[in-house]
DOKOL-310019 format. One record per residue: y, z, x negated of N, C-alpha, C, O, CB in turn; residue in three letters. Coordinates in steps of 0.2 Angstrom, whole numbers, plus 5000, padded with zeros to 4 digits. Glycine has a CB too. Layout:
<rs>
YZXYZXYZXYZXYZXALA ...
</rs>
This chain:
<rs>
505349314724504649274726504349244719504649204716504749214731MET 503849274718503349244712502849194715502549204720502949294709ASN 502849134711502349084714501949054707502149044701502849024717VAL 501449054709500949034704500648954705500548944711500149084704ALA 500648904702500448844702499748844698499748864692501048804700ILE 499248844700498548834696498448764695498148724699497948874700ILE 498548744689498348654687498948634684499448624687498048604694GLY 498948614678499648574676499548504675499748474670499848604670GLY 499348474680499248404681499748364686500248404688498548394684GLY 499848314688500248274692500448314698501048324699499948204694ALA 499948334703500148374708500548444706501048454709499448384712ALA 500148484701500448544699501148534697501548574699500048574694GLY 501448484692502148484692502548464697503048494697502348444687PHE 502348424701502648394706502748454711503248454715502248334708PHE 502348504712502348564717502748624714503048664717501548584719SER 502648614707503248664704503948644704504448684705503048684696ALA 503948594702504748564702505048574711505648604712504848474699ILE 504648554715504848554722505048624723505548644726504248524727THR 504548674722504548734723505248764720505648804723503848764721ALA 505348744714505948784712506648744714507148774713505848784703LYS 506648684716507148664718507348684725507848694728507248594718GLU 506748704728506848714736507048804737507448834740505948704741THR 506648824731506748904731507048924724506748944719505948944733HIS 507748914723507948914716507848994714507749004708508848894715PRO 507849044717507849104716507149134713507049184709508149144721GLU 506649084715505949104714505749094707505949064703505649064717ALA 505249144705504949124698504349094699503949114702504849184694LYS 504349034695503848974697503448974690503848964685504148904700VAL 502848994690502348974683501748934686501448934691501949054680VAL 501748884680501148844679500548864675500748854669501248794678ILE 499948874677499348884673499048834672498748814676498948924675PHE 498848804665498448754664497948784660498148824655498848674661GLU 497248764661496748804657496648764650496248794646496048814661LYS 496848714649496748664644497448684639497848724641496648594646SER 497448654633498148654630498548574631499048564628498048664621GLY 498248534636498548474637498848464645498448484649498048414634ARG 499348454645499648444652499748374653499948344649500348484653LEU 499648364659499748294662499348244659499548184659500448274662LEU 498648264657498148224654498048164657497848104654497548254652SER 497948164664497748104667498348054668498247994669497348114674LYS 498948084668499648034669499548004662499647944662500548094668VAL 499348034656499548004651499047934649499247894645499448064646LYS 498547934652497947884652497947844658497547794659497147924651ILE 498347854663498347814669498647744668499247734665498747854676SER 498247694670498547624669498547604662498947564660499247624672GLY 498047624659497947604652498547624647498747604641498047524653GLY 498847684649499447724645499947694648500447704644499447724637GLY 500047664654500647644657500947684663501547694663500547584659ARG 500447714667500547764672500747714678501247694678501147824670CYS 500147694682500347664689500647724694500247754697499747634693ASN 501347734695501547784697501547794705501547844707502147794696VAL 501347724710501447714715501347654717501247604713501847744717THR 501247644723501247564726501847554730502047604733500547544731ASN 502147484730502647474734502547434739502947394741503147444730ALA 502047454742501847424750502347444754502547494754501147434753CYS 502447404759503047404763503147464769503747484769503047344767ASN 502547484772502647544776502047594775501547584771502747534784ASP 502247634780501747694780501047674783500547694780502047754785VAL 500947624787500347594791500047564785499447564784500447544798SER 500347534781499947494774499647544769499147534767500547454769ASP 500147594769500047644764499347684765498847694761500547704764LEU 499347694771498647744773497947704773497447724772498747774782ILE 498047634774497447604773497147604765496547584764497547534776LYS 497447624761497247634754496847694753496547704747497747644750ALA 496747734759496447794757495647794761495647784767496947854758TYR 495247794759494547794762494447864765494047874770493947774757PRO 494647904762494647974765495348024764495648044759494048004760ARG 495648034770496148074769496848024773497348054775496248104761GLY 496647964774497247934776497547944782498147944783497247874776GLY 497247964788497447994794497848054793498348064796497048014797ASN 497648094788497948164788498648154784499048194784497348234785SER 498548104780499148094776499748064779500348054776498948054771LEU 499548024786500047994790500748024790501247994789499847974796LYS 500648074793501248134795501648154788502248164788500748214798LYS 501248154783501648194777501948134774502548134772501048244771LEU 501648064774502048014770502748014775503248004771501647924770PHE 502948024782503448024784503948074781504648064781503348034790HIS 503748124778504148174773504248154767504748164765503748234771SER 503848124764503848094757503448044756502848054755503648134752PHE 503647974755503247914754503347884748503647914744503247864759ASP 503047824747503047784741503847774739504047794734502647704741ASN 504247754745504847744743505247804740505647794735505147734748LYS 505047854744505447924741505147944733505547974729505247984746ASP 504547934733504347934725504647884720504947904715503647914725ALA 504747824722505047794717505847804716506047804711504947724720MET 506147834721506847854721506847914717507247914712507247864727GLN 506447964717506448024714506348014706506648044702505948084717TRP 505947974705505847954697506547914694506847934689505047904696PHE 506847874698507347834695507947884695508347884690507547764699GLU 508047914700508547964700508548014695509048044693508647984707THR 507948024693507948064686507748034679507348054675507348114687ARG 508047974679508047924673507547894671507447884665508247954667GLY 507147874677506547844674506547764678506247754683505847884677VAL 506847724675506747644679506147634680505747634675506947594675PRO 505947594686505347574688505247504688505747464689505247604693LEU 504647464688504647404688504047394694503547444693504647354681VAL 504147344699503647314703503247264702503447204702503947294706VAL 502647264700502247194699502047154704502247174709501747204696GLN 501747094704501647054709501147094714501047074720501346974707GLU 500747134712500247164715500447214718500047244722499647184711ASP 501147244718501347294720501347364718501647414720501147294725GLN 501047354711500947424708501547434704501947384702500447424703CYS 501747504703502347524701502247554694501747594694502647574706VAL 502647534690502547574683503247594680503747574684502247524678PHE 503247624675503947644672504147574668503747534666503847714667PRO 504847564668504947504666504747494658504547434656505547484668ALA 504847554654504547554648503847544647503747524641504547604647ALA 503347544652502847534652502347574648501847564644502747464652GLN 502647644648502347694644502247764648502747784651502747704638ASP 501647784649501647834653502047914651502147954654500747844653SER 502147904644502547964641503347964644503648014642502547954633GLN 503547924647504247924651504047964657504447994660504547854653MET 503447964661503348014666503148084664503348134667502947994670ILE 502848084659502748154657503448184654503748234656502148154650ILE 503748144650504448184649504848194654505348234653504748164643ASN 504848154660505348174666505148244668505448284669505248104672CYS 504348244669504148314671504248374667504548424670503448304672PHE 504148354661504348424656505148434656505248494656504048414649LEU 505548394655506248394656506348434663506648484663506548334655ASN 506248404667506448434674506248514675506548564676506048394680GLU 505548524673505348594673505748634669505848694671504648594671ALA 505848614662506248664658507048674661507348724661506348624649LYS 507248614664507948624667508048664672508548694673508148564668LYS 507448674677507448714681507248784680507348824684507148694686LEU 506948794675506748864673505948874674505748924672507048914678GLY 505548814676504848824677504548854672504448814667504548774680VAL 504148914671503748924666503048894665502648884670503648984665GLN 502848874659502348844658501748884653501848884647502548784657ILE 501148894657500648934651500148894650499748874655500449004653GLU 499948874644499348844643498748874641498848934639499448804639THR 498148854640497648894639497448954643497149004641497848904634TYR 497648944649497648994655497248974662497448964667498448994657SER 496548974660496148954665496149004671496249064669495448944662GLY 496148994676496049044681495349044683495048994684496549024686VAL 495049104684494349104685494249124693493749094695493949164681ARG 494549154697494649174703495349204706495749234702494049214705GLU 495449204712495949234715495749284721495249264724496449194718ILE 496049334721495949374727496549424730497049434726495249414725GLU 496449434737497049454739497149534738496649574738497049444747LYS 497749564736497749624734498549644737499049624734497649634726CYS 498549684744499049724745499649654748500249664746499349774739ASP 499349604751499749544754500049504747500549474748500349574758ASN 499749504741499949464736499249444733498749474733500349494732ARG 499249384729498749354727498649384719499149394715498849274728TRP 498149404718497949414711497549364708496949354710497649484711GLU 497649344702497449294698497049334691497249374687498149254696LEU 496349314692495949334687495849264683495649214685495249384690HIS 495949274676495949244671495149214668494749264668496449274666PHE 494949154665494449154662494449194656493849224655494349094661LEU 494949204652494849254647494949324650495349344654495449244641SER 494349374649494349424651494849484649494949534651493749444651GLU 495049454644495449504639496249494642496749534640495449464630ALA 496349454646497049444649496949474655496549474659497149364651ARG 497449514655497749564661497749514668497849454667498649594660PRO 497549544674497649504680498549494681498949534678497249544688THR 498549444684499349454687499449434694499049384696499949414683GLN 500049464698500049454705500549414706501049404702500149524710GLN 500649374713501049324714501149334722500749354726500749254711PHE 501649304724501749304731501449254735501149264740502449304733ASP 501449194732501149124734500749084728500949084722501749094738LYS 500349054730499949014725499848944728499748934734499349044723VAL 499948894724499748834725499248804719499448794713500348784726ILE 498548784724498048754719498248684718498448654722497248764722VAL 498048664712498148594711497648584704497848554699499048574709THR 497148604705496748604700496248534699495748534696496348664701THR 496448474702496148414702495448414704495148464707496248384695GLY 495148354703494348354706493948384702494048404696494048274706GLY 493548404705492948444702492348394701492148364707492848514707SER 492048384696491348354695490748374699490348344701491148344688PRO 490748434699490248474703490448514708491048534708489948514698ARG 490148534713490348574718490348644717490748684720490048564725GLU 489948674712490148744709490748754706491048814706489548774704GLU 490948704704491748714701492248734707492848744706492048644698GLY 492048734713492448744719492348814722492648834726492348684725LEU 491748844720491548914722492048954723491948994727491148954718ASP 492548964719493049014718493449004725493849054727493449014710TRP 493548944728493848934734493448934740493548964746494248864734LEU 492848914739492248924744492249004746492149014752491548894741LYS 492349044741492149114742492749154747492549204750492249144734LYS 493349114746493849154751493949104757494549104760494549174747ILE 493449074758493349054766493548974767493648954773493849094771GLY 493548934761493748864762492948824762492548834759494248834756HIS 492948774767492448724767492448674762493048644761492348694774LYS 492048664758492048614753491548554753490948564752491848654748ILE 491848504753491548434754491248414747491648414742492048374757VAL 490648404746490248394740490648334736490648284739489548374742ALA 490848344730491148294726490648244724490148264721491648314721PRO 490948184724490548134721490948074717491448064720490148104725VAL 490848044712491247994709491547944713491147914718490847964703PRO 492147924711492547864715492847824710492947854704493047894719SER 493047764711493347724706492947724700493147764695494047734704LEU 492447684700492047674694491847594694491747554699491347724693PHE 491747574687491347504686490647504686490347554686491547474681SER 490347454687489547434688489147424681489347384677489447374692VAL 488647454680488147424675487647374677487347384682487747484672ASN 487547314674487147274676486647254669486747204666487447204679MET 486247304667485847314661485547234660485147204664485247364663ALA 485747214654485447144652485547084656485247034655484747154650ASP 485947094661486147034665486546984661486947004657486647054671ASN 486346924662486546864656487446854657487846844653486146774657LYS 487546874664488346864664488746914660489346914660488446874671ILE 488446954656488747004652489046964647489546984644488347064649THR 488746904645488946864641489646824640489946794636488346824642ARG 489846844647490646814649491146864647491746854649490646804657LEU 490946924644491346984643492146964642492246924637491147024638THR 492446994645493246974645493546934650494146934651493446954639GLY 493046904652493246844657493546884665493146924668492546794659LEU 494246864667494346884673494346834678494646784677494946924672VAL 494146844684494246804690494746834694494646884695493646784694VAL 495246784696495846824699495846844705496146894707496446784699ASP 495446814710495346824718494646814720494446754721495746774722ASP 494146864720493646864722493446914729493846964731493246884716VAL 492946904732492746954738492046974734491646944731492546924746TRP 492047054735491447084733491147134739491547154744491647114725THR 490547144739490247174745489547214742489247204736490047114752SER 489447264745488847294744488247264750488447264756488947384746VAL 487747234746487347204751486947254756486747304754486947144748ALA 486947234762486647274767487047324770486747364774486347304764GLY 487647324769488247374771488747344774488847284776488547414764SER 489247394776489847364778490447354773490947324775490147394784LYS 490347384768490847384763490947314759490447284756490647454757PHE 491547304760491847244756492547244755492947274758491647174761LYS 492747214750493347214747493647154742493247114740493347274742THR 494147144740494447084737494947104731495247154731494847044742ASP 495047054726495447074721495247044714494647014714495547154721GLY 495547054710495347024702494647064700494547124701495947034695PRO 494247014697493547034695493647044687493946994685492846974698LEU 493447084683493347084676492547094674492147124678493647144674LEU 492347054670491647054667491747084661492147074657491446984667ILE 491247134659491347174654490547164650490047134653491647264656THR 490647194645489947184640489447244644488847244642490147204630HIS 489647284649489047324652488947304660488447314663489347404653TRP 489447264662489447244669489947214672490047154671489247284672GLY 490347244678490847214680491247274682491047334684490647164685MET 491947254682492547314683493047274686492947214688492747354675SER 493647294686494247254689494347284696493947304699494147174689GLY 495047284699495147294705494647284710494447334713495747254706PRO 494447234710493947214716493247254716492947264721493747144716ALA 493047274709492447334709492747404710492447444713492047324703ILE 493247424707493447494708493647494716493247534719494147504704LEU 494047454719494047474726493347474729493347514734494447434729LYS 492947444728492247434732492047504732491847534737491747374727LEU 492047534724491747594722492047654726491747704728491747594714SER 492547644727493047684731492747694739492647744742493747654730SER 492847624741492647634749491847654750491747684755492647554753LEU 491447634745490847654746490447714742489847724742490447604746SER 490947754740490747804735490147844737489647854733491247844733ALA 490147874744489647914745488947884746488347904745489847954752ARG 488947814749488347774750488147754743487547744742488447704755HIS 488447744738488147724732487847784729487347774725488647684727LEU 488147844730487947894726487247904731486747914728488547964727ARG 487047894737486447904740486047864738485447884737486447904747ASP 486147804737485647754734485547754728485447704725485747684736CYS 485647804724485647824715486047764712485947754707484947814712GLY 486547734715486847694711486547624709486747584705487047724705TYR 485947614713485447554712485647514719485647534724484547564712GLN 485847454718485947414724486147334721486247314716486647444728PHE 486247314726486447224725487147214726487447244731486047164730THR 487547184722488247174722488247094724487947054720488747204715LEU 488447084729488747014731489446984729489947034729488546994739GLN 489546924728490146904725490246844727489946794725490146894718VAL 490846834732491046774733491546734728492146754729491446774740ASN 491446704723491946684719492546644721493046644718491746654715TRP 492546624727493046574730493546604735494046584737492646504734LEU 493246664737493646714742493746674748494246684751494246734738ALA 493346624750493346584756492746604761492246614759493246524755VAL 492946594767492446604772492146544775491546544778492946654778LYS 492446484775492246434778491746374773491946334769492946394781ASP 491246394774490646364769490646284771490646244766489746384771LEU 490746264777490746184778491346154773491346104771490846154787GLN 491846204773492446164769492246164762492346114758493146194770TRP 491846214760491646204751491146144752491146104748491346294747VAL 490746154756490246094755490446014755490245974751489646094761THR 490946004760491445954760491745934754491745884751491945964765SER 492045984752492345974745491945954739492145914735492746044743ARG 491345984739490945964733490545894734490445864729490346024732LEU 490545884741490345814742490845754740490645704737490145804749GLN 491545774742492045734740492045724732492145674730492645754743GLU 491945774728491945764721491345724719491445674714491745834718ILE 490745734722490245684721490345614721490145564718489745694724ALA 490645604727490745534729491345504725491445444723490845524737GLU 491845544723492545514721492445524713492945504709493345544724ASN 491945544710491945564702491145554700490845604697492245654699HIS 490845504702490145514702489945514695489345534693489745464706PRO 490345484690490045474683490345534678490145534672490245404680LYS 490645584682490945634677490345684677490045694682491745674679LYS 490245724671489645764670489945834674490545844674489445774662MET 489545874677489645934680490045974677490545994680488945964682MET 489845994670490046034666490846024664491146074662489646044661ALA 491045954665491745934663492145934668492745934667491745874659ASN 491945934675492245924681492245994685491846004690492045864685TYR 492746034684492546104688492946104694493446084694492646174684ARG 492746124700492946134707493246204708493146254704492346124712PRO 493846194712494146264714494446304708494646364708493546304717PHE 494546254703494946304697494446364695494646414693495646344700SER 493946354695493446404692493546404685493646354682492746394693ILE 493546474682493646464674493046424671492446434675493646544671PRO 493046394666492646354663492046394662491446374664492946334658GLU 492046454658491446494656491046514662490446504662491646564652ARG 491346534668491046544673490546484676490046494679491546574677LEU 491046434675490646374679490046354677489646344680491046314679TRP 490046364669489446324665488946384667488346364669489646314657ILE 489046454666488546504668488246494675487646514677488946574667PHE 488746474680488246464687487946414687487446404691488746464694LEU 488046354684487646294684486946324681486346314683488046244678LEU 487146344675486346374672485946424677485346424677486446404666GLU 486346464680485946514684485646474690485146494693486446574688LYS 485846414692485546374698485146324695484846294699486146334703ILE 485046324688484646274684484746204684484346154684483946284687GLY 485546194685485746124684486046124678486446164676486246114689VAL 485846064674486046054669486846024668487045984672485646024667PRO 487146044662487846044662488045964661488645934663488046084657GLY 487645924658487745854657487545814664487545754663487345824651ASP 487245834669487045804675487745774678488245814679486645854680LYS 487845714681488245674683488345704690487845724694488145604683LYS 488945714692489145724699488745684705488545704710489845714699TRP 488845614703488445574707487645574708487245544712488545514704GLY 487445614704486745624704486445694708485945704709486545634696GLU 487045724711486845784715486745754722487045704724487445844715THR 486245794725485945774732486145844736486345894733485045754733GLY 485945844742485945884746485845964745486246014746485445864750LYS 485145954741484946024738485346054733485546114733484246014735LYS 485546014728486046044723486646064725486846114722486146004719ILE 487046034731487646054734487446114737487846164737487946014739ILE 486946124741486846184746486746244740487146284740485946184752ASN 486446234735486346284729487046314727487146374726485946244724LYS 487546254725488146264723488546304728488946354726488346204722LEU 488446294733488846324739488546404739488946454740488746284747VAL 487946404739487746494739487946524734488246584734487046504739GLU 487946494727488146534721488846544720489046594717488046514716VAL 489246504724489946504724490246544728490746574727490146464724LEU 489846564735490046604740489746664741489946714745490146564746THR 489046664738488646724741488146744734487546744734488146704750ASN 488546734729488146754722487946834722488346874724488646744716ASP 487346844719487246914718486846944712486446904709486846924725SER 486947004710486847044705486547104706486847134711487447044703TYR 486047124703485647184704486147244700486247234694484847174702PRO 486247294703486647354699486247394696485647404699487247394704VAL 486247434691485847494688486147544688485747584686485547484682SER 486747554689487047624689487847604687488147554687486747684682GLY 488147664688488847664687488947674681488447694677489347734692LYS 489647634678489847664671490247714671490447744676490247624668ALA 490347734665490647804663491047794658490947814652490047854661THR 491747754660492247744655492847774658492747804663492247674654HIS 493447764654494047804654494447784662494847824663494447784648LYS 494247744665494547744671494147774677494347774683494547684673GLU 493647814675493247844681493347934680492947974677492447814681GLU 494047934683494148014683494348024690494748074691494748044678PHE 494147984695494348004702493648034706493148014704494647944705VAL 493748084710493248114714493448104721494048114723493048184713THR 492948094725493048104732492648164734492148194731492748054736CYS 492848194739492648264740493148314737493648294734492048274737GLY 492948374739493448444737493548484744493248484749494348404733GLY 494148524743494248554749494448524755494948494755494748604747VAL 493948524759493948504766494748504769495048564769493348544770SER 494848454772495648454776495548494782496048514785495848374778LEU 495048504784494848554790495148624789495348664793494048554790LYS 495148644781495248704780496048714778496248764776494848724775SER 496348654779497048654777497548634783497348594787497148594771VAL 498148664783498548654788498948594785499348604780498948714790ASP 498848534787499148474785499848464786500048414783498748424787MET 500148494789500948494791501248534785501848534783501148524798LYS 500848574782501148634776500848644770501148674766501148704779THR 500248604769499748604764499548694763499348714758500048564758MET 499648734769499448794768498748814770498548794776499848844771GLN 498348844767497648864769497548894775497948944777497348914764SER 497148874780497148904786496648964785496549004790496948854793LYS 496348964779495849024779496249074775495949124777495249004775ALA 496749074771497149134767497949114767498149054766496849124759ALA 498249164770498949144771499349144763499149194759499249184777LYS 499849104763500249094756499849074751499949084745500449164753ASN 499349024752498848994748498948914750498848894755498049034749LEU 499148884745499248804747498948774742498748794737499948784747TYR 498748694744498448644740498848584739499248574744497848644743PHE 498648544734499048484732498548444728498148474724499748494729ALA 498548374729498248344725497448324724497248324730498448364720GLY 497148314720496448284721495948334722495448324724496148244716GLU 496148404721495748454723495448444731494948464733496148524722VAL 495948424734495848404742495348344742495148314737496548384747LEU 495048334748494548284749494948224752494848194757493948314755ASP 495448204747495848144748495848104742495948124737496648164751ILE 495648034742495547994737495747914739495547894745494848014734ASP 496047874736496147814737495847754732495647774726496747814738ALA 495947704733495847644730496347634723496747674722495847584735ILE 496147594720496547594714497247554716497247504721496047564707THR 497747574712498347534714498947594714499547574717498247494721GLY 498947644711499447694712499447744718499847794719500047664712GLY 498947734722498847784728498647854726498947894729498447764733PHE 498247864721498047924721498647964718498648024720497547944717ASN 499047944713499647974712500147994717500448044717500047944707PHE 500247944723500647944728500347994732500748034734500647874731GLN 499848014733499548074737499548144734499448194737498748054739SER 499648134727499848194723500648214723500848264723499548184714ALA 501048164723501748174725501848204731502148254732502048114724TRP 501548164737501648184743501448254746501748294750501348144747THR 500748264742500548344745500948384740501048444742499548354744THR 501048374735501448424731502048444733502348494733501448404723GLY 502448384735503048404738503048444744503548484744503248354741PHE 502548434748502548464755502248544754502548584757502048414759VAL 501748544749501548614747502148654744502248714746501048604742ALA 502548614739503048654736503648674740504048704737503248624731GLY 503648664746504148684751503948764752504348804752504148634758GLN 503348774753503148854754503248874760503448934761503548904749LEU 503148834766503248854772502648884776502748904781503548794774ARG 
</rs>
């Protein structure tokens, strides 16, 4: 049995290694269009590679997928995050779990994951061909014929093919799969930070607020987590998760929207009001800039006072009902106009791709073409930040690699 893996990324290597372990007699070849293997693994997590998330069970796991979670549910019973952690550790990659449940190599270096894949592939005899972009595939006498981007390169035939080409930024990039009968969901960006052109809050660049609530004004999309203020706008898990949940909505509004921020991550506005009133009563002579409530970072507190027009040298005892109400509003329902999405290194996830309706989600085999399988981000599956996108690559790669 000859098996072609189209794409030398995370899902491609996991599929290839699984295929070779499951079918030792098979010839397995990875075709990568560029000269670099596992390029997203290399830069993931700031070069540390967030391999998965250590959440407790499958029901928690599927909540991280705005698209594809229900379809992954049964697959996770075959290979979940705990299986992924064991897979790496039994192959010589010790892992550590952070407080936020994100899982990284103990060495804090993505090269450990890359080396693991390359070593396993070499040990098992998986062949790797770089600069071997595939232009299209077609059926030829019950086998699959691969046509390469280089017309000088002869076509090759395989018994089975696993497509792991990753996300395509444009729908036309998936035309070769549409041509053979697959429904394509138009790709749009997911997991991106936001631009706030010339907003004064960007003066706080580098500031992290550990726990905030963020939402898209006028929509149902809400999330929580740490927020990072950047020189172009806002980023961090709270923003990246929100962009994932609302990816298509934000595309439809041209990435022009109002971002709402609850800096305290609390719902009880009366409690906030009471706490501020207590400060005014108990510390009337303290200057507002010098006495910060709720452990708000100093730079943010001074910025928020300025935003609502309250001088920092004003005494707490001089605050009346009007100022207290303004403080409650800016602390729990602050808002910022967003002028677009940022395009920085973390923005390499897309939602959309090959529709799950075109795939048998028990085997990852195409419903439109026998002996053709899919794994990874080429599918219409994507997740919030935290290691979940790699987990779907490991899981779909593992199931596709069974070649059932």
